Structures are given as structure tokens and as C-alpha cells.
C-alpha positions in Angstrom: -211.2 22.5 -147.2 -211.0 21.2 -143.8 -214.3 21.7 -141.5 -214.1 24.5 -138.9 -213.6 23.2 -135.2 -215.7 24.9 -132.9 -213.9 25.7 -129.6 -215.2 26.3 -126.3 -213.7 30.2 -126.5 -215.3 30.4 -129.8 -218.6 28.8 -128.6 -218.3 31.8 -125.3 -218.5 34.2 -128.0 -221.1 33.4 -130.2 -223.4 32.8 -126.9 -222.3 36.1 -125.8 -222.9 37.4 -129.2 -226.3 36.1 -129.7 -227.1 36.9 -125.9 -226.4 40.3 -126.3 -227.8 41.2 -130.0 -231.6 41.1 -128.9 -231.3 44.1 -126.8 -230.2 46.5 -128.6 -233.9 46.3 -130.3 -235.5 46.8 -127.3 -236.0 50.0 -125.2 -235.0 50.3 -122.0 -238.3 51.1 -120.5 -241.0 49.8 -122.8 -244.7 51.1 -122.2 -246.1 49.1 -119.5 -249.7 47.7 -119.7 -251.9 49.1 -117.1 -254.9 46.7 -117.6 -256.3 44.7 -114.7 -255.4 41.5 -113.9 -257.0 38.3 -113.3 -258.6 38.2 -109.8 -256.4 35.1 -108.7 -253.7 37.7 -108.5 -255.5 40.1 -106.8 -258.0 38.0 -104.8 -256.4 38.5 -101.1 -256.9 41.3 -99.0 -253.4 42.8 -97.1 -255.0 42.6 -94.0 -255.2 38.5 -94.5 -251.6 38.4 -94.1 -251.4 40.6 -91.0 -252.9 40.2 -87.7 -251.6 38.4 -85.3 -248.2 37.0 -85.8 -248.4 33.0 -86.7 -245.4 30.8 -87.0 -245.4 27.2 -87.1 -241.9 25.7 -86.6 -240.4 23.5 -89.6 -241.8 19.8 -90.1 -240.1 17.3 -91.8 -241.6 16.3 -94.8 -239.0 13.7 -95.8 -235.2 12.5 -95.5 -232.3 13.6 -97.6 -232.4 16.0 -100.6 -235.2 17.1 -102.2 -238.2 19.7 -102.4 -236.6 21.2 -105.6 -240.3 20.5 -107.2 -241.6 23.4 -105.0 -244.7 23.6 -103.0 -248.1 25.8 -103.9 -251.4 25.9 -103.0 -254.0 24.4 -104.9 -257.3 26.6 -105.6 -259.4 25.0 -103.0 -256.7 25.8 -100.3 -254.9 22.2 -100.1 -250.9 22.8 -99.9 -248.9 20.5 -102.1 -245.4 19.6 -101.8 -243.3 17.7 -104.1 -239.9 15.4 -103.2 -238.0 15.5 -106.7 -235.4 15.3 -107.1 -235.4 12.2 -104.1 -238.6 10.6 -106.0 -241.8 11.0 -107.8 -243.7 11.5 -104.5 -245.6 14.7 -102.9 -247.6 15.4 -99.8 -250.9 17.3 -99.1 -252.0 19.3 -96.0 -255.9 20.0 -96.1 -255.7 22.0 -92.9 -253.3 25.0 -94.0 -250.0 23.5 -93.2 -250.5 22.1 -89.6 -250.5 18.4 -91.0 -249.5 16.8 -93.8 -251.2 13.7 -95.6 -248.7 10.8 -96.3 -246.8 10.2 -99.6 -248.9 10.6 -102.7 -247.0 9.1 -105.9 -247.2 11.3 -108.6 -245.7 8.8 -111.0 -242.9 5.8 -111.3 -240.9 8.2 -113.0 -242.0 11.5 -112.1 -239.0 13.0 -111.0 -237.1 16.5 -112.5 -240.2 18.1 -112.7 -241.5 21.6 -111.5 -245.3 22.4 -110.7 -247.5 24.6 -111.8 -251.2 25.7 -110.9 -252.9 26.6 -114.3 -255.6 29.2 -112.6 -257.9 29.6 -115.8 -258.9 25.5 -115.5 -257.4 24.7 -111.7 -255.6 22.1 -112.4 -252.2 21.4 -111.1 -249.2 20.7 -113.8 -246.3 18.9 -112.7 -243.5 19.1 -115.8 -240.4 18.1 -116.9 -239.6 19.5 -120.5 -236.1 17.3 -121.0 -238.6 14.0 -120.2 -241.1 15.3 -122.8 -244.0 14.9 -120.3 -246.3 16.3 -117.7 -248.4 15.2 -114.8 -251.9 16.6 -114.2 -254.4 16.6 -111.3 -257.9 17.7 -111.9 -258.3 17.0 -107.7 -256.0 19.4 -106.5 -253.1 16.7 -106.1 -254.9 14.0 -105.0 -254.4 11.7 -108.2 -252.2 12.4 -111.2 -252.3 11.7 -114.8 -249.4 11.6 -117.1 -249.7 13.5 -120.6 -246.9 14.1 -123.3 -246.3 17.3 -124.4 -244.2 19.1 -127.2 -241.2 21.6 -126.1 -240.0 23.9 -128.7 -236.3 25.4 -128.6 -234.6 28.6 -128.0 -232.7 30.5 -131.0 -229.5 27.9 -130.0 -231.8 25.1 -130.7 -231.8 24.3 -126.9 -234.3 23.3 -124.6 -233.9 22.4 -120.9 -232.9 19.2 -120.5 -231.1 17.6 -117.4 -232.2 19.7 -114.2 -234.0 21.6 -116.8 -236.7 23.0 -114.1 -235.8 21.3 -111.0 -234.5 23.4 -108.4 -236.9 26.2 -109.5 -239.5 28.2 -107.7 -242.9 27.1 -109.0 -244.2 28.6 -112.0 -247.1 30.9 -112.4 -250.3 31.9 -114.3 -249.8 35.5 -116.3 -252.7 37.5 -114.7 -252.0 41.2 -116.6 -251.4 42.5 -119.5 -252.1 41.1 -123.3 -250.7 37.3 -122.3 -253.0 36.8 -119.5 -253.3 32.7 -118.7 -250.2 32.0 -119.9 -248.1 29.2 -118.3 -244.5 30.4 -117.7 -242.1 28.8 -115.1 -238.4 29.7 -114.9 -236.0 26.9 -116.6 -232.4 26.2 -117.1 -230.0 25.2 -120.0 -226.7 23.5 -119.0 -224.7 24.5 -122.1 -224.4 22.7 -125.5 -223.7 19.3 -124.1 -226.6 19.7 -120.9 -223.5 18.6 -118.9 -223.3 19.9 -115.1 -219.4 19.1 -115.5 -217.7 22.5 -113.9 -215.9 23.2 -117.7 -219.1 23.3 -119.1 -220.8 25.7 -116.2 -219.6 28.9 -118.2 -222.0 27.9 -120.8 -225.1 27.4 -118.6 -228.0 29.9 -118.5 -231.4 30.7 -117.0 -234.3 30.8 -119.5 -237.9 30.2 -119.1 -240.6 27.8 -120.9 -244.1 29.3 -121.3 -247.3 27.5 -122.9 -250.3 28.9 -124.4 -252.6 26.3 -124.5 -252.7 24.6 -121.1 -249.7 22.7 -120.8 -249.4 21.0 -124.4 -246.7 23.2 -126.0 -244.2 24.8 -124.3 -241.7 27.7 -126.0 -238.4 28.4 -124.5 -237.5 32.0 -123.8 -234.7 33.7 -124.8 -231.7 33.3 -122.4 -231.6 35.3 -119.5 -228.9 37.7 -120.5 -226.0 36.6 -117.9 -224.0 33.7 -118.6 -223.1 30.9 -115.7 -226.7 31.2 -114.6 -229.3 28.4 -113.5 -231.9 27.7 -110.5 -234.2 30.5 -110.7 -237.8 32.3 -110.2 -240.0 34.8 -111.7 -243.0 37.2 -110.4 -245.3 39.0 -112.5 -246.1 42.3 -110.8 -249.2 44.4 -111.6 -248.2 46.3 -114.5 -247.7 43.0 -116.4 -243.5 43.0 -116.2 -241.7 40.2 -115.2 -239.0 40.2 -112.7 -236.7 37.3 -113.2 -234.2 36.2 -110.0 -231.3 33.9 -110.7 -228.6 32.0 -108.9 -225.3 32.7 -110.8 -222.2 30.3 -109.7 -219.0 32.0 -111.8 -218.5 35.2 -109.6 -218.7 36.4 -106.1 -221.7 38.4 -105.5 -225.7 38.9 -104.7 -228.2 37.7 -106.7 -229.1 38.5 -110.3 -231.9 40.2 -111.7 -233.4 41.1 -115.2 -237.0 42.0 -116.9 -239.4 40.8 -119.5 -242.1 43.3 -121.2 -243.3 41.0 -123.5 -244.8 37.7 -121.2 -241.9 36.3 -120.2 -240.0 35.6 -124.0 -237.3 38.3 -123.9 -235.2 38.9 -120.9 -233.3 42.7 -120.8 -231.7 44.7 -118.0 -229.6 42.6 -116.1 -228.2 43.7 -113.1 -226.9 42.0 -109.6 -229.2 43.1 -106.6 -227.5 45.2 -103.9 -229.6 43.3 -101.0 -230.4 39.7 -101.9 -227.6 37.3 -101.1 -227.1 34.2 -103.6 -226.1 31.9 -101.1 -223.5 32.6 -98.3 -221.4 35.7 -98.9 -217.8 35.2 -99.8 -218.3 32.5 -102.5 -219.2 32.2 -105.7 -221.2 29.2 -105.6 -224.9 30.5 -105.6 -227.4 28.4 -104.2 -231.6 28.0 -105.3 -233.8 30.3 -103.5 -237.6 31.5 -103.9 -239.5 34.8 -104.8 -243.3 35.1 -104.9 -245.6 37.8 -105.1 -248.5 38.3 -102.5 -251.6 38.2 -104.6 -252.9 41.4 -103.2 -254.3 44.5 -105.3 -252.7 47.6 -105.3 -249.3 46.5 -104.2 -246.4 44.6 -105.3 -245.0 42.8 -102.1 -242.3 40.3 -103.0 -240.8 37.5 -100.7 -237.3 36.0 -101.3 -236.2 32.8 -99.5 -232.1 32.2 -99.2 -229.5 31.8 -96.4 -228.1 34.8 -94.7 -224.5 34.1 -93.4 -221.1 35.7 -94.3 -219.1 32.4 -93.8 -218.8 31.6 -97.3 -215.5 30.7 -99.4 -214.3 30.6 -102.5 -214.0 27.3 -104.5 -210.7 26.1 -105.6 -211.6 26.6 -109.4 -213.1 29.2 -110.9 -217.5 27.7 -111.3 -216.3 24.6 -109.1 -218.9 23.6 -106.4 -218.4 24.4 -102.4 -221.1 24.1 -100.2 -220.0 25.4 -96.6 -222.0 27.9 -94.7 -225.3 26.5 -95.7 -226.9 27.8 -92.9 -229.4 30.5 -91.5 -232.6 30.1 -94.0 -234.0 33.5 -93.9 -237.0 35.5 -95.8 -237.2 38.9 -97.2 -239.7 41.4 -98.2 -239.8 44.2 -100.5 -242.9 46.2 -100.7 -242.2 48.4 -104.4 -241.5 45.7 -106.6 -238.2 44.5 -106.1 -236.4 47.8 -105.9 -235.7 47.5 -102.0 -235.8 44.5 -99.8 -236.1 46.3 -96.1 -237.3 43.6 -94.0 -236.0 40.5 -93.4 -236.6 37.5 -90.7 -234.3 34.3 -89.9 -236.5 31.2 -90.0 -234.0 28.5 -89.2 -230.9 29.0 -87.6 -229.4 25.7 -88.4 -228.1 24.0 -91.6 -230.5 25.1 -94.2 -230.0 24.6 -98.4 -232.2 25.0 -101.5 -235.6 26.7 -100.4 -238.7 27.9 -102.3 -241.6 29.9 -101.2 -245.6 29.5 -101.6 -248.9 31.2 -100.4 -252.3 30.6 -99.4 -255.7 31.6 -100.5 -258.0 33.7 -99.7 -261.6 32.0 -98.2 -259.5 28.3 -97.3 -257.4 27.2 -94.4 -254.3 28.4 -95.9 -255.5 32.0 -96.0 -253.1 34.7 -94.8 -250.1 32.0 -94.7 -246.6 31.9 -96.5 -245.0 28.6 -96.6 -241.2 28.3 -96.7 -239.7 24.3 -98.2 -236.4 24.2 -97.3 -233.6 21.6 -97.3 -232.1 21.6 -93.7 -231.6 19.5 -90.8 -229.3 19.8 -87.2 -227.1 16.9 -88.9 -226.5 18.7 -92.2 -227.9 21.4 -94.7 -228.9 18.8 -97.3 -230.3 15.8 -94.6 -234.0 16.4 -94.6 -236.8 18.5 -96.4 -238.8 20.5 -93.9 -241.6 23.1 -94.2 -242.8 26.2 -92.3 -245.4 28.8 -92.3 -246.1 32.3 -91.0 -247.8 35.3 -91.8 -246.5 38.6 -92.7 -247.1 39.9 -89.3 -244.4 37.3 -88.1 -242.2 38.3 -90.5 -242.3 42.0 -90.0 -241.4 41.4 -86.1 -243.6 44.3 -84.8 -242.9 46.7 -87.4 -246.0 48.1 -88.7 -246.4 47.6 -92.8 -247.7 51.1 -93.1 -244.1 52.0 -92.8 -242.9 50.4 -95.9 -246.4 51.2 -98.3 -246.0 53.9 -100.4 -248.7 55.0 -102.9 -250.9 52.0 -104.4 -249.0 50.8 -107.8 
């Protein structure tokens, strides 16, 4: 008997079947856990992000592409930005983003990672699952030590490899519900061959990796239930659910969302956002963006970053790349856990590309600050990495936040 030959069409059918099958066993709206969160997720008062409008114009951190490893704030208030994939470097600001110290080398091969604060221990982790390592900092990003990690595959037998966690929003520590303390970050599987070639893009899918032991062992989650996805972000809401937000590069339209109600293992109820663009409108080739929740108790205020332009064009081939109209870096705000996004404001008028977001910490020099790290320069959207900072009052642009707040969640 001749062995069965697996074609791309048969693989697509198999992937689609396995993506959809687990969803039938899950209720559309499972009971939600109302347990109170750890302090770090509710540590700030809303008024810390308000007051007089604050805007610190974009400052260049590096030349050429980068910033994919994200931007975060250590527990002492030090803001740390990561250059990857341009190099294995980071830069720190100890005055809330007004000035930036020189480059610190995380490691000579520390590329392709994504960062996360372990809120339980206070460590910063910089993780690359495909390479099997993380770098750990116990001094708020000043020095780093390499550790080996184990990454367990998903049901297809895959783990995130090439660009597996780069070009993602920084990971988070879960704060609400039975999985409090879990480390989780968005990730991607680039098909069965881990290739970004156009022919394999329909087989890509977003996913997540999570750890319950401080980063030694990571589990790859079930796939995000839309094929052709990759480059993503996630945020935990105060009811313990996790909202996943993903780029897609096979069809024209806005960002895709899905939910997890089990701590980030299974993603269900995928839908397109009616509000949030995925790169320039009019193209099928999406764009990395950021999403983050303000750490304010009683509300689920989310921020999202991407470009805001109608000048997009379709590529000549389905799934192919086209990078026209990468401009106008913008931040949106939701005050109801991502259901609506009634506020947006332009941050950078000119060429702009990949972006993600970070937040300051109460009681430090970063208090009340929102950080946008993005690619962009007057000469082109991929010619530099810049960071701007502002507060919610600036984003509201004269509108009263009470206009958007309903009953506490």
C-alpha cells in the first residue's frame, strides 16, 4: 500500500477541523469568576491617569526596525524598552520616560524574544520559546542572566518558533480568578514548516504560551480560532476572562478578537472588531498593534494602538505583503472591556508601523503615563524605533471621562 501524501489542501482541512472541534464542547458564555484580583492589576486610581494633559513627543531609541520585544515598567517604576529583532539590547528610563539610558546588552544572541514582568516575584523575563531560553533580570532590567526553558507543544505538536513571540505586545501576569500568578504571552505558529513564505501563510495561527512555575516550563495553548493570523496582544479583564486581539493577513478587514475563560488555554467566539483597524484600511496585509488594560479597580479600560488611514491597497496575491500607507500612529480607548472604542487620538502624523503599549506604575516617576513604542521616522515607517508618552487626559482631548464610564465592572 502506498503511503498517504499530505497535500496543502488536506492539511488545511485538518487544521480547520481541529481548530473548530474543541469549541463545540464549550458554552458560549461560561460562568465568570468574580474573585478579586491581585493588587498590581488594581493598584492605580483612575485620577492618576487624568489631571492636566501630558504629552512627551516621540524620542528615537534606535535606528532601523525594532521595538518588537515591547515596552514595560518594572515594579520600581523603571521603564524598559526592548530593541529586538534589531539586536539583543534594551534601554531604560528612570525618570518616567523623559530621558533614556544607553543600551544594555541582554545577551549576544538575545533576539526574537518578548518581555513580561513576573508580578509575583518582581523579575523581568525576556523569553524566546523557539530558541529554548529566557533571560531573567532581578534588578529592573539593569543586568540579565540566561536560563534554559521547556516549551510543551499544542495539540498539533507545534511550538512557536520563527518569530514565535516577537512582534507581540508584552506578556502579562494573570491577576483574577483561579489562575492568578500565571505568566502568559501572545505567540504565533508559522505553519507546519515554520515558514513565512506566502504559500504557508494560510496555515499560520496565533496562539499563546503560559507558565505556572515562574517561567521554567511553558505550555502552548490551543490555537486562536482563525487561520492566517499572527502578531497579537491579550489583556485580562476584571472578571478573569482574557481578550485576545490578533493581526490577520489573508483578508481585508479589521482586527480579530477571541476570548478565553480558562486562563488562556482555549480561545473561542472569534469575531472581527467593528471599530479597530488592522493596519491601513483597504489592505489585507495587517499590522502589529498593541492592547493593554489600565490597572484601575472597578473598570476595564483598554487601550489599542495601530495606524489610522484609509490609504491601504490590496497586494497582487492573496496573503502577500504590501506595506504602503503605514502612517498615522494612533491610540484608541475602550471603557467597557473592548465592546466599543469611542475615543482615539493621533500620536504620530508621519510614517508609522509596528507598535505596542506600556503603562506606568503608581507611586513611581512613571505614574499615570501611557507609553507607545513604534516604528517610524520622517524618512520611512521602518527607519527608526521611537517612544512617546502621554496620559489619559491627553488622549481624551478635552472630553470628560465620566461621559464614557458606566457602572463599575
